[in-house]
C-alpha positions, -999 to +999 in steps of 0.1 A: +040+053+108+018+046+079+019+053+039-003+054+014+002+038-016+018+065-035+040+070-010+051+034-006+054+031-047+081+061-042+098+046-010+103+013-026+107+020-065+075-001-073+046+009-096+012+011-075-005-015-098+026-041-084+017-032-049-022-037-059-014-071-069+006-078-040-024-067-016-049-087-036-028-120-034-024-109+004+008-108+005+006-072+017-018-060+045-034-024+040-058-008+061-087+011+049-097+047+062-131+058+063-128+077+026-112+042+015-076+053+014-053+025+019-027+029+044+004+006+046+024-001+075+063+008+076+072-026+085 
């Protein structure tokens, strides 16, 4: 299952800005959709 950044923030209790930061550091991998949404894998 893939989660958008807002859904990931709700599930983890971490704000979206921190998820952005981790993604920019390369600690999290995001897939981009055609309309530029970021999707994160559940694992």
